[in-house]
N, C-alpha and C positions, 0 to 999 in steps of 0.2 A: 557502459559504466567502466570508467577507468581506475587504475589501482589507486590514485588519490581520491576519487570520489568514493570508492570502497573504504578507504582508511576514513574519511571524514564521517561516512554513516556509521561506522563501527565507532568512532569516537562519541557520538552521541549515544550510542546504545551501552558503550561502557559507562557514562555518566549516569545514565538511567539505572544501571544496575548498582553503581555506588549508592544513589538515592533508595534503592530498595533495599540494599543493605541496611543503610541508616533506619528505615523505615522499621526493620527488625528491632533495632535498639530502642526505637520509640515505643513499640509494643511493650518490651521488658519494663521500661520506665513507666508505662501506663500502669502496669499489674503492680509494681514496686508501690506507686503513690497509692493506688488502690488499698493495698494493704495497710499503707499508712493512715489512710483515712478510716479504715475498718477497725484499727487498733485504737484511735481516739474516739469512736463512736461504734463501740461494738455491740450495743443494744439494737441499733435500728440499722446498720449496714451489714449486708452478708459477704461472705467469701466470693470473690469474682469466679464466675463461670462462663465460659463461652457459650455454652449449651442452655443456659436459663437466663432470659432477658430479666433485669432488674435495675431499679434505680436510674442510673445514667443511661444504662442500656437502651431505654425505650425512647429516649430522645434522639437516638441515631437509626438510621436506616436498618443495619444489622446489628445484633447483639454479640456477633463474633467480631472481637478486636483484629483477628489475623486478616479480616477481609476488609478492614478500614484503609482507606490512603492517608496520606500525610495530612491532609486538610481536617478530615475526620479524627484523627488521632490528637492532632493538635487542639482542636476544638474541645474534645473528653478531657484532655490534660489541664486545659485552662479552668474547665469546670470544676476538676479536683482541685486545683490550686486554690481557687476561690472557696470552695467548700472547707478546705482544711484550714484555711486563713480564718473563716468565720468562726469554726469550732474552736480552733487554738488561739486564736487572737492574731497570729502573725505567721509568717513563712520564716524558715531559718534562712541564713545567708547562703547556704549551699543550694536550697531550694528554690530561692529567689534567682539565683545565678543560672540554674537548670530551666527555670521557667522562661528567661531571656533567651538563653541558648537554643532552647526548642523553638521559639518563635524566630530567631535567625535561621534555624535550618528550614523552616517553612517558607521564608522569605526568599532563600536562596534557590528552594525549589521552584518558587514562583518565577523568580527572574529567570531561571533557566527554561522552565516551560514555555514562558511568553515571549521568547527571542523568535519565534516564527519560522524556525529553520529545522531541518531534519538532519542536518550536517554540522560538524564542528572540524575546524582546523586543528592542527597539533597544538598551537599556541592557546587556542580556546578551550582546548581539552584539558591543557595543564592547569590553565588558571581555574577552571571550574573544579576539577579534580582536587587540586591543592586547598582551595577554599572549603569545599564540602568536608574534606578530610579533616582539615584543623577543627570545624565545629564539631565533628563526630568524635574528634579526640577528646574534646571539651565535655562532650556527654559521656564519657567513659568507655568509648571503643578502642581496643588495642591498635596501635598504629602498625603492629606486625600483621594483625589480621587483615588490614586494608592493602599492605603490600602484597599479602598473599593474594587477595583478591584481583589486585592490578595485574600480577603475573597469569592468574587463571583467564584473564580478559585480554591477554595478548594475541596477537595473531596465529601464532604456533599453537594456543591451546582452545581458542574457540571452537575449532571443528569438534573437539573432544566433549566440550559442553553439550553440543548438538547431537551427540551420539550416545549419551548417557543414559541408563535405564533408571527406573524407579529403584532407589536405592535402600528403603527401609523394609525391614521383615521379609527378606528376598524368599525365603521359603514359602510364603503365602500371597504377598501383594505383587510382587514380580510375577509369579504364575497368573495371577489374576489379570494383570495388565496385558501379558501375552494372549492370554484367553479373549479378552475383550478385543486386542487388535486382530486376532484371526476373525472373531465375529464381525468386526468392521470391514475386512477384507472380503467375507462372504457376502456382504451387504445387509447383514442383520443389524442394523444400526441401533434399533430400540434395545435388542439385548445387550449390545455393547455398552450404550447408555446405563443400563441398570448395574452392570459390573463397575464402570467407572465411578458411579455415585458411591457404591458400596466401599471402594477404596477411599474415597474422600471422606469417609466417616472414621477411617482409622485414627487413633488419639496420637500416633507418634509420628505422623506424616510430616515431612519437612517441607517449608514453603517452596522450594525449589521443585520437590517431587509433586506437590500440589499443584505447581503451574503446569507440568508436564501433563498430568492427568486433566486438568480443567482444558488445556488446549485439545487433548484428545477428544472429550466429551464435546467440547464446543464444535468441533469438526464434524463428529456424529450427529449432533443436532442439525447443521447446515445439510448433511447428506440426505436428511428426510424429506428435503424439497418440499417443506410446507412453511408458510409463512407464520403459522402459530409458533413455530420452533425457532425462528430467526432471532428474537430477542434473547432467548435462552442461551443459543450460541454466542450472541453478541456479548452477553454477560460474562459467560466463561472465558472467552477470548480476552476480555478486558482485564479481567482478574488475573488470568495467567501473565499478560504483560505487567501488570502492577507487581506481581509476586518475583517475576523472572524476566525482566525486559530483554535479556540476551538468548531467550527461547524463540526460535523462528515461528513456530507453529501459531502462537497467537497473533502475530502480525499477519500472517497468512490468512487466517481465518476471518479478520477484520477487512483484509482486502478484498476476499470474495463478497462480503455483505456490501461493501462500498461499491464494488463493481455492479452489483445487482440494483443498487440505488442509483446508478448510472452517475455516481460520483467519482469519475475517472481519475482526476488529478489527485485526490486522495488515496485511491487505490494504488496508483502508480507508487506513491510514496510508501505504502504498506507492503506492498511486493517486493520494491527496492530494499527495503530493511531485511524482510525476510530472505531474499537472495543473497544479501551481504552477509547474512548470519549462518546462511545454509547454500553454500554454492553448488552442492552436488544434488539438490532435489529436483527431479524432472518436473514435478506438479508445481513448483514455485516457478521454475523458469518458463514454463509453457504459459501460466497466467500473466507473469511479468512481461514476456514478449509479445503477447496479445494487446496488452494496454499501449506498450511501445508502439505497436504496429498502428493502433488507432490515433494515439496522441501525437506520436512523434517524440523526439527527445530535446528538451530544452536545454541549452548550454548556459551553465550558471557562472557565477563568479565568487570565489571563495571569501572575498572580503565586502560584499555586498550589504551584509545584513544589519550593519551599524546603523541605527536610526538616529537621525539628527532632530533638531527641535523643529526646524522649518524647512521648507523646500530651499529657501536662499541659504540657510545655514549648510544644508547639506551639499549644495554645488560649490559654495565657497571652500567648504573643507575637501571636498573631492579636487577642485583646483588647486588648491595649497599643496595638496600631497603629490599631484602629478607636476608641480612646479610650473603650472601653466594659468593662463588669465581667463576670466569667464567669456571675455569675447573670443578668445582661440576655442574654447571648448563649442561655444555656440556656432561659430561661422568656420571651423576648421582652419583658422588662420594661424600659422606658425611663423612668427617674426624673428624669433632667436634661433641661431643655428643650433645651439645645443638641445632644444626642445624637438624631439622626434614625434612624428604623427602617430607612432604607436602609444605613446604616453596618453594623447587626447582620446585616441580610439577605446582604451582601456577604461578611462574616466566615463565616456560616452556610454560605454557597454553597461558599467556598473550602473549609472543613473538610469538607464533603459530598463534594467532589472527591477530597480525600485519601483519605477511606474508601472511595471507589469505586474508586480505582486502587491503593490501597496505599501510597501516598506518605507515609513517615514514620510510618504507623500501620498496623495490620493491615487488610488488605483486608475490609470488611464491608459487603456490599449492604443489609443491614436498616438498619444505622446511616445509611448514606449515604441512604437513601430517607427516613429521618426527618429528618435536617437538611436535605434538599433541601425537604421539606414545610414545615418551619418557615420557610425562607427564603422560599417560594412565598406563605405566608401573610402575609409582610412585603411582597410585591409584587415579589420578584424574579423577573424573567420567564425568565431562564435556568435557574432552578433549576425552575420549572413545566415547562419542556422537558424537563429531564432525568428529572423525576419521570414525566412521560409515557412516556419511553422505558422507565423502570424497569417501569411497569404493562404496556406492550406486550409486553415480553420476560419478565415474571414474574420479575425480579431483585430480591430481597429484599423483594417484595411478592406477593400473588397476582395472576396474571395477570388483566387486565381491559381489554379494547379499549375499553370505555365510559370508563373513568377515563383511560386512556390519550388519547382523544379530547379529554375535558374539559380536561386540563392542556396538551395541544398547542395548544388554542383560547385557553386563558388566556394561554399564553405568546405566541402570535400577536397577540392583541388587545393586548398590552402592548410590542409592538414588537420580539420576538425572532425575528430572520430564520430561525433554526434551526428555532423553532416553527412558522413559516409554512410552511416546505418539509416539515417532518414531517407536518404538517395535510395538505399537498397530496399526499404520497405515501400516507397513509392511505387517501384517498378520490380516487384516481387519477381515475375516471370520474364522482364526484360533482360536482354544481352548486356553484359557489364554489371549485373547485380552482385555475383559473385567476387568480382574484382573489388568493389568497395567494401564488401565485408571482409575480404581479405587485407586490405589496406588497414582498416580499423584494427583488426586482430593483431597485424604486425607492430601495431602502435601501442598494444598493450591492454585494447578495450576488452574487458571480461565477458561482456555480452556477445560481442563479435566473435571472440574466442570460441564460447560454446556454441553459438549458431553455425560457425564453420565446420566445426567438428560434427554436430548432429547433421547438417545437410550432406556432408561427405559419407557418413555412416548410415543414411536413411536406409532403413529395411522395412518390411512389412509389419514385424512385431513391434517396433518401437513407434511406428506411425500409429498403429492400433491402439498402443498404450495410451499416447498422447490424446487420440480420439476420445477413449474412455474416460480420460480425465476431465475433457472438455464437457462430456455428456453428465457427469457426475455433479457439474456446476452450472447445468443447463438452465433455462429461464423456468421460473417456478410458476406453478398454476394453483390458486387458493385451495381448491378441493380436488386434490389429484387422484380421484379415484374412477374407476370405469364409468360409472353411472353418471358423474359429472361430464366427462367428455361426450356419452352419448346425448347428454341434454343439449350440449353445444352443438353438436351434429344436427340434431332435430331442429333447433333453431336456426340453424344456417340454411337448412333444407326448406324450412317454411319461409323465411326471408327470401329465398330464390323463387319460390313459387308465386310470391307477390310481386317481386321485382326481377324477373329472369334476365334482364339485360344489365343488371347493376355490375360493374367492375368490382366494387367493394365487397358485394355479397358472394360473388363469383370466387374471389379471392379469400375470403373467410372460410368457405366451403372447402377449398385446397388445405387451408391450416388445419381445420377440424378433422379432415381425413388423415393428415400427417399422424394425428394423435389417436385414431382410432382405427380406421380401415385402410392401412398404408397402400395395399394393392390397388385401391380404387382412387388414390391420390393422384397417379399419373394421369388417368383420363380425366379428372376434374381441372388438374393443370393445364391439358391440352386445350380443354374448352375455354378456360380463361386467356390462353396465350393466343387462341384463334379470335377472339373477341377483342382483346385489348390492343390498342396502339403500341407499336414496338418502343416508344418512348416513355410508355406508363411506368410509375416509379416501381410497381411490384413485378415486373416482367423479369428482371434478372434474378429476383428472389425465387420464383416459380422454376426457372431453369436450374438453379442451385438446390432446391428442394428434390427435382427431379434426379439430379446428379447424385444427391445424398442417398437416395433410394437405390438407385442403381448400384453404387458402391456398396452398399449393405448387402445387396442380393449377388454381389460377385460379379455383375454385368459391366466389366470395366470399359469396353469399347463405348458403350452408351454413356457410362460415367463421363469419359473424355469428351465425348460430343457434347453432353449437357453443360458440362463445366465451361467449355470455350464458348457456347452460344450465350451463357450467362456474362462472360467477359466482353463478348462482342455487343451485348444489348446494353452494358454498363456505358458505353461510348456515345450511346444516343439519348442518354439521360440529360435532364436540364440541369443547368449550374446549380440549382438549390438543392439538388439531391446528391450531389457529388462533395466529398468522396463517398463512394457508395458503401454502405454498411450492410453486411450480412453476417450474423453472430458466428458462423463456423466457418467464414471464407479463408480465414488464414490457415486453418487445419486443411482445409480441402485443396488448396493450393499445394500443400505438401504431398497430400495424396495424388494429386495431378501430377506433381514432378516425379514420385515414385512410378506411378502408372506409365508414364511416356518415356522415362530413360531407357 
C-alpha cells in the first residue's frame, strides 16, 4: 500500500464519517418532527422514547432511532411528514424544504455508496465533501462544526481518534471499559461481553463511544469461536461502522468474518481500511498480510471507476482522453509522433480493470487478461503485475506459476511496488526475497516498510504474539466442547475399522487427533504418510501439522525437518492443488526463519 493508496482509502473513510455526522442531524430532526406530530395529536401520540416501541417504531426493525441508518431514518421521516400533512392539512414551506433536503441527503448517500470503490481521489473527495456539507448546512448543521470535523479527520489527527478512550462518565464507564478489556485479554470473553453490554445501556453515551464499545463487544463475540455468536459479532461491527466509520476495529471484525466465509477479496478491503486507519496495530497487519499472501496485490488505477453507458461509449471516451484512436488502442498502433505508447498502455490498463471488476461493462476475466497483456507489452508495469495475479489464480487464463513469476518479475523490474511484494510473497524463502521488499519499501510502500522492519526485528516473543493472534481467529467448529471432539474421534476410528486403507479416513483421523490427543497425532500422521503417495494433496499438510506440534513442544530440530519436508512435498503436487494452501503456513515460515537464522 503506497502513500497515495493510503490517502485514497482515508478519503473514503472521511466522507463516510461526514455521512455519519449527518446521520446524527437526521436523528435530531426526527425527534423534532415527532414532537410536532405529538403536539397536533396529543391524545393518541405519546412522547418518543427509544426504549419503548410505539406507533411508527413497530414498523421498523429497531425502536431505537440511534440504531437506524440513513434509509430507515428517511423512511421514518417521510412517514411523519405524511402523518403531519394528513392531520394538519399541509406542510409548512420550511417543512417541505426540509423533506426535500432530507431526500437529497439520502440520494447523495446512495450515489456515494453505489460507486463500487473503497477509495476516493482528492478531487472526488472534495466534490463529495462539499456537496454533502452544502446539504447538511441546509438542514441546520453549523459549517464551523463540519470544518472542525474535517480538521479532526486530517492525517495528523486520525491516529488520535484511534487512541481515544470512552469519554463519558470517566469515573464509572471508563473503569468498566478497562475492566472489560482486561477480562478480554485473560480470555474471559463472556464476562467481558456482559460488561460491554452494561456500558451500552448508559443513557448519556455518545455515538462515538457507542461505536468503540460495540466494536469491542463484537470482537469478544468472535473470540468465542462459535458459529452461534458470529451474527451478533457482525451486527455489532456493522453498527460500529455506521456510527463511526473511522474507528478501525469495526472494519477489522468484519474482515475476520469475511475471511472465515472465504470471501477473501472483501476481507482484503476490510483489512485494508482497518490498516489505513490504524497502522500501528499488529493484529491488523498480521491479518492484512495473510490475505495479501494468499491473493496477491492487484494494481489499480485511480480514474477507472467512472461508469459509461455502454462498452462502446467507455472505449470512445477513454480514447478521447488519451488522444488516440480506437484502432490504436486495439492494435497498439501509433501513427502520430506525439502519441506515446504509455498513453495507449494507460488506457488499456484502465479498460482491463473495468473488465476485471465489471465496472460499466460485463465482468470478463478473459477479456481483462487480454487487455492487461496489451498494456504490459507497452511497458505498463501495473498491468504486468495484474496479469501475473491472473496466471497465479487461473482467472481468464490457464493457471501457470511460471508465467505468474515472469510477469511479477517484469512488474517489479519496472518499478511497480505491488509486483515487488507479489514476487516476494511467491518466494518467501527464496534468495532475493528481501531485495524486492527493500525496493518496495524504498519506494514508499507502507506494507513493505512494515514487513521489512518486522523481518529485521524478528524475535521469539513477537513471533509467538503473531502466532497467538492467528490461533485466536482459527477455524471454527460448531460445537466446540470436548465431547464433540471425542465424538469426532470415535467416528473417525469407526470409519477406519471399516475402511482401514482409505486415505481420506486416515487423514481425518490425523485431524481429529490434533483437536483431542495431540501426542498421538504424530503416529497417525506417520501412518498416513507411509500409505499415501507423495503427490497426495494432504501429504504437505500432514508434515506441517507435525511441524506445528514439534514447535509447540519446543522440539525445534524436528520442527525444521518437518517444515522443510512439507515444502519439498509441495513441489510434487498436481497443478490443480497449486498454489498450495495451509492456513498457518505464512506464520510457520516466519517461525522457520527465526529457527534457522
